C-alpha positions, 0 to 999 in steps of 0.5 A, a space after each residue: 678289553 684287548 681293544 680298549 688297551 690297544 686304544 688306551 696304551 698305543 693310540 692315545 700315546 700317538 695323539 699325545 706325542 703328536 700334539 706335544 711335538 706340534 705334528 697334526 698329522 701324527 696326532 690325527 692319522 696315528 692317534 685320533 683317527 685310530 681311536 675313533 675306529 677303535 671306539 666304533 669297533 667297541 660300539 659294535 661289539 656292545 651291540 653284538 653282546 646286547 643282541 646275544 643277551 637278548 637271544 639267550 633270554 628268548 632261548 631260555 625261555 622257549 626251552 622251559 616251555 619245550 621241556 614242559 611240552 616234552 614231559 607232558 607228551 610223555 606222561 600222556 603217552 604213558 597214561 595211554 599205555 597204561 590204560 590200554 594195558 589195563 584194558 588188555 588185561 582185563 579183557 584177558 582175564 575175562 575171557 579166561 574165566 
């Protein structure tokens, strides 16, 4: 937004004043050329934002899969521990009887 505001209020004014006063070098070097530079900056920022959005989508999708995998692993470990504890208790009870 700052780049766009600077382009609109600063560089556009130089281009307009250069044309209005018949100074082609001012209109080009301080007006149009600066505006083209800022347009390139805005386009590269737009590309970076789009890439960032795609990366966020991929991380979000992978994040849900990772959470499901972690929860599944924890449930599996707890089930094995409970099964082992039940077998150990049964073995202990049969030895004491």
